[in-house]
DRENDOTOR-576835 format. One line per 8 residues: number of its first residue (from 1); their letters; for each residue y, z, x of C-alpha. Coordinates in nm, 4 decimals. Layout:
<filos>
NUM = A = Y Z X  ...
</filos>
This chain:
<filos>
1 = MKLVRPYI = 3.1011 12.0085 12.6304  3.0720 11.7629 12.9261  2.8752 11.4327 13.0230  2.7557 11.4446 13.3917  2.9373 11.1976 13.5771  2.7260 11.1165 13.8947  2.8659 11.0795 14.2415  2.9957 10.7591 14.2885
9 = PLSVRLEV = 2.8994 10.6298 14.6362  3.1635 10.4327 14.8855  2.8996 10.1567 14.8861  2.9724 10.0801 14.5411  3.3270 10.1403 14.5184  3.3363 9.8666 14.7897  3.1127 9.6423 14.6063  3.3615 9.7105 14.2656
17 = IARQLQMC = 3.7312 9.6044 14.4308  3.5452 9.3163 14.6621  3.4501 9.1771 14.3448  3.7964 9.1769 14.1128  3.9745 9.0601 14.4840  3.7496 8.7860 14.4466  3.8267 8.7721 14.0812  4.1968 8.7338 14.1561
25 = GRLFDVLS = 4.1124 8.4111 14.4024  4.1874 8.6700 14.7037  3.8718 8.6137 14.9091  4.0362 8.6039 15.2445  4.1002 8.9803 15.1985  3.7875 9.0625 15.1096  3.6595 8.8764 15.4459  3.9080 9.0113 15.6750
33 = VEVIPKRS = 3.8240 9.3533 15.5672  3.4842 9.3128 15.7718  3.6456 9.4178 16.1134  3.7372 9.7369 15.9647  3.5098 10.0038 16.0879  3.5535 10.3112 15.8382  3.4085 10.2261 15.4784  3.7155 10.3993 15.3564
41 = TRLAFMLR = 3.9326 10.2725 15.5685  3.7955 9.9190 15.4347  3.8755 10.0541 15.0388  4.2064 10.2087 15.1290  4.2769 9.8251 15.2355  4.1496 9.6435 14.9652  4.3117 9.8448 14.6664  4.6724 9.8566 14.8891
49 = RMFGDQKV = 4.5733 9.4684 14.8868  4.5124 9.4724 14.4891  4.7673 9.7139 14.3505  4.9902 9.8258 14.5810  5.0854 10.1576 14.6352  5.0358 10.1965 14.2476  4.7960 10.4975 14.1554  4.4605 10.3825 14.0280
57 = HLDHDPPL = 4.1568 10.5060 13.8587  3.7521 10.3798 13.9151  3.7173 10.3409 13.5163  3.3267 10.3386 13.3572  3.3542 10.0266 13.0771  3.2035 10.0742 12.8574  3.2366 10.5040 12.8838  2.9565 10.6726 12.9236
65 = MLREIVDA = 2.9802 10.8604 12.6437  2.9280 10.5989 12.4511  2.5788 10.4178 12.6626  2.2476 10.5136 12.5813  2.1379 10.8456 12.7489  1.8189 10.8351 12.9209  1.8463 11.1784 13.0832  2.1271 11.3726 13.0336
73 = DRGLYNPA = 2.0008 11.6645 13.2296  1.9752 11.4345 13.5336  2.2797 11.1506 13.3856  2.0744 10.8900 13.3729  2.2637 10.6317 13.1426  2.2076 10.2415 13.0333  2.3199 10.0882 13.1629  2.3703 10.2713 13.4728
81 = ANDPRYLV = 2.6664 10.4969 13.5695  2.6972 10.3757 13.9196  2.6149 9.9729 13.8459  2.9167 9.8097 13.9943  2.8879 9.5255 13.7022  3.0250 9.8076 13.4516  3.2841 9.9507 13.6987  3.6196 9.8231 13.6859
89 = YRTEQEHR = 3.9433 9.9645 13.9057  4.2232 10.0165 13.7136  4.5691 10.1550 13.7772  4.6746 10.5030 13.5873  4.9067 10.3105 13.3060  4.6691 10.0559 13.2629  4.3570 10.3470 13.2539  4.5424 10.5793 12.9935
97 = IKTFVRGD = 4.6236 10.2914 12.7768  4.2580 10.2432 12.7221  4.1960 10.5097 12.6925  4.3761 10.6630 12.4399  4.5518 10.3902 12.2931  4.3535 10.1142 12.2451  3.9630 10.0452 12.3245  3.8669 9.6932 12.5496
105 = GAQFSDAA = 3.9336 9.4059 12.2662  3.8281 9.6752 12.0266  4.0247 9.8083 11.6842  4.0045 10.2389 11.8282  4.0167 10.3315 12.1795  3.7573 10.4797 12.3782  3.8724 10.8310 12.2870  3.8601 10.7898 11.9241
113 = LRRREIKR = 3.4930 10.5654 11.9671  3.3977 10.8759 12.1335  3.5311 11.1462 11.8770  3.3433 10.9030 11.6442  3.0005 10.8712 11.7589  2.9705 11.2868 11.7889  3.0692 11.3087 11.4531  2.7995 11.0818 11.3434
121 = LRKIGLPR = 2.5292 11.2504 11.5849  2.6670 11.6357 11.4298  2.5992 11.5031 11.0334  2.2867 11.3862 11.0490  2.2519 11.6962 11.3108  2.1055 11.5864 11.6713  2.2745 11.6986 11.9860  2.4640 11.4237 12.1837
129 = YARWPPRG = 2.3348 11.5952 12.4715  2.2293 11.8930 12.6432  2.3844 12.1523 12.8603  2.4367 12.0969 13.2128  2.4557 12.3088 13.3954  2.1458 12.4889 13.1973  2.2409 12.8599 13.0969  2.0674 13.0796 13.3636
137 = SRPMRRAR = 2.0956 12.8258 13.6797  2.4870 12.8966 13.7348  2.4832 13.0404 14.0623  2.6282 13.4367 14.0752  2.9193 13.4780 14.1767  2.9379 13.8133 14.4770  3.1181 14.1155 14.3795  3.4302 14.1186 14.6340
</filos>
Protein backbone atom coordinates (compact mmCIF):
# COMPACT_ATOMS: atom_id res chain seq x y z
CA MET A 1 0.00 0.00 0.00
CA LYS A 2 1.40 3.37 -0.98
CA LEU A 3 1.21 6.52 1.09
CA VAL A 4 -0.46 9.59 -0.36
CA ARG A 5 2.24 11.91 -1.68
CA PRO A 6 0.83 15.40 -2.14
CA TYR A 7 1.88 17.39 -5.20
CA ILE A 8 4.75 19.75 -4.43
CA PRO A 9 3.92 23.21 -5.84
CA LEU A 10 6.41 25.10 -7.98
CA SER A 11 6.71 27.86 -5.36
CA VAL A 12 7.89 25.31 -2.77
CA ARG A 13 10.35 23.79 -5.24
CA LEU A 14 11.78 27.24 -5.94
CA GLU A 15 12.14 27.92 -2.24
CA VAL A 16 14.00 24.63 -1.70
CA ILE A 17 16.56 25.17 -4.47
CA ALA A 18 17.01 28.84 -3.50
CA ARG A 19 17.81 27.75 0.08
CA GLN A 20 20.32 25.18 -1.17
CA LEU A 21 22.04 27.69 -3.46
CA GLN A 22 22.29 30.20 -0.60
CA MET A 23 23.80 27.56 1.67
CA CYS A 24 26.45 26.93 -1.01
CA GLY A 25 27.28 30.65 -1.19
CA ARG A 26 25.61 31.25 -4.56
CA LEU A 27 23.34 34.13 -3.64
CA PHE A 28 24.06 35.79 -7.00
CA ASP A 29 22.33 32.90 -8.83
CA VAL A 30 19.26 33.26 -6.61
CA LEU A 31 19.06 37.02 -7.16
CA SER A 32 19.78 36.91 -10.89
CA VAL A 33 16.84 34.57 -11.51
CA GLU A 34 14.32 37.30 -10.55
CA VAL A 35 14.44 38.76 -14.08
CA ILE A 36 13.09 35.51 -15.56
CA PRO A 37 9.30 35.80 -15.80
CA LYS A 38 8.32 32.09 -15.92
CA ARG A 39 8.67 30.18 -12.64
CA SER A 40 9.38 26.85 -14.35
CA THR A 41 12.26 28.45 -16.26
CA ARG A 42 13.56 29.92 -12.99
CA LEU A 43 13.54 26.47 -11.43
CA ALA A 44 15.34 24.91 -14.40
CA PHE A 45 17.97 27.70 -14.32
CA MET A 46 18.67 27.28 -10.60
CA LEU A 47 18.83 23.48 -10.84
CA ARG A 48 21.30 23.75 -13.70
CA ARG A 49 23.44 26.21 -11.72
CA MET A 50 23.46 23.86 -8.72
CA PHE A 51 23.81 20.44 -10.37
CA GLY A 52 24.81 21.03 -13.99
CA ASP A 53 23.38 18.40 -16.34
CA GLN A 54 22.93 15.72 -13.67
CA LYS A 55 19.47 14.26 -13.12
CA VAL A 56 18.04 15.42 -9.77
CA HIS A 57 15.30 14.22 -7.41
CA LEU A 58 13.37 16.18 -4.79
CA ASP A 59 13.79 14.14 -1.61
CA HIS A 60 11.72 14.20 1.59
CA ASP A 61 14.07 14.25 4.55
CA PRO A 62 12.93 12.52 6.80
CA PRO A 63 10.97 10.18 4.50
CA LEU A 64 7.17 10.38 4.61
CA MET A 65 6.96 6.80 5.86
CA LEU A 66 8.84 7.74 9.02
CA ARG A 67 6.79 10.87 9.78
CA GLU A 68 3.77 11.03 12.02
CA ILE A 69 0.64 10.54 9.90
CA VAL A 70 -2.07 13.04 10.86
CA ASP A 71 -4.62 12.03 8.19
CA ALA A 72 -3.75 9.22 5.78
CA ASP A 73 -6.76 9.85 3.52
CA ARG A 74 -5.75 13.43 2.78
CA GLY A 75 -1.98 12.93 2.94
CA LEU A 76 -1.32 15.08 6.02
CA TYR A 77 1.92 14.50 7.92
CA ASN A 78 3.80 16.08 10.77
CA PRO A 79 6.06 17.78 9.63
CA ALA A 80 4.07 18.62 6.52
CA ALA A 81 5.03 16.84 3.30
CA ASN A 82 5.45 20.14 1.44
CA ASP A 83 7.39 21.98 4.13
CA PRO A 84 10.46 23.39 2.29
CA ARG A 85 12.62 22.91 5.40
CA TYR A 86 12.23 19.13 5.04
CA LEU A 87 12.79 18.86 1.29
CA VAL A 88 16.19 18.55 -0.39
CA TYR A 89 17.26 18.33 -4.02
CA ARG A 90 19.75 15.51 -4.51
CA THR A 91 21.34 13.97 -7.56
CA GLU A 92 19.75 10.73 -8.66
CA GLN A 93 22.74 8.75 -7.39
CA GLU A 94 22.79 10.50 -3.98
CA HIS A 95 19.07 9.88 -3.57
CA ARG A 96 19.49 6.20 -4.42
CA ILE A 97 22.34 5.81 -1.92
CA LYS A 98 20.35 7.54 0.83
CA THR A 99 17.25 5.44 0.19
CA PHE A 100 18.71 1.99 -0.35
CA VAL A 101 22.30 1.90 0.93
CA ARG A 102 22.53 4.05 4.03
CA GLY A 103 20.37 6.43 6.00
CA ASP A 104 21.26 10.06 6.48
CA GLY A 105 23.57 9.78 9.50
CA ALA A 106 21.89 6.57 10.63
CA GLN A 107 22.92 2.96 10.67
CA PHE A 108 20.01 1.80 8.52
CA SER A 109 18.87 2.97 5.08
CA ASP A 110 15.47 4.63 4.63
CA ALA A 111 14.11 1.45 3.06
CA ALA A 112 15.30 -0.62 6.04
CA LEU A 113 13.73 1.81 8.51
CA ARG A 114 10.49 1.66 6.53
CA ARG A 115 10.44 -2.17 6.64
CA ARG A 116 11.19 -2.19 10.36
CA GLU A 117 8.39 0.29 11.08
CA ILE A 118 5.84 -1.78 9.12
CA LYS A 119 6.95 -4.93 10.92
CA ARG A 120 6.68 -3.24 14.33
CA LEU A 121 3.17 -1.96 13.63
CA ARG A 122 2.01 -5.35 12.33
CA LYS A 123 3.32 -6.98 15.50
CA ILE A 124 1.20 -4.75 17.75
CA GLY A 125 -1.80 -5.02 15.41
CA LEU A 126 -2.05 -1.42 14.21
CA PRO A 127 -2.60 -0.53 10.55
CA ARG A 128 0.09 1.83 9.25
CA TYR A 129 -2.31 3.80 7.08
CA ALA A 130 -5.69 3.51 5.46
CA ARG A 131 -6.22 2.33 1.91
CA TRP A 132 -5.94 5.10 -0.68
CA PRO A 133 -8.15 5.67 -2.54
CA PRO A 134 -10.87 3.92 -0.53
CA ARG A 135 -12.46 0.92 -2.21
CA GLY A 136 -15.44 1.82 -4.35
CA SER A 137 -14.32 5.42 -4.93
CA ARG A 138 -12.31 4.68 -8.05
CA PRO A 139 -13.93 5.63 -11.34
CA MET A 140 -15.20 2.77 -13.47
CA ARG A 141 -13.58 2.12 -16.85
CA ARG A 142 -15.82 2.52 -19.83
CA ALA A 143 -16.24 -0.46 -22.09
CA ARG A 144 -14.86 0.06 -25.55
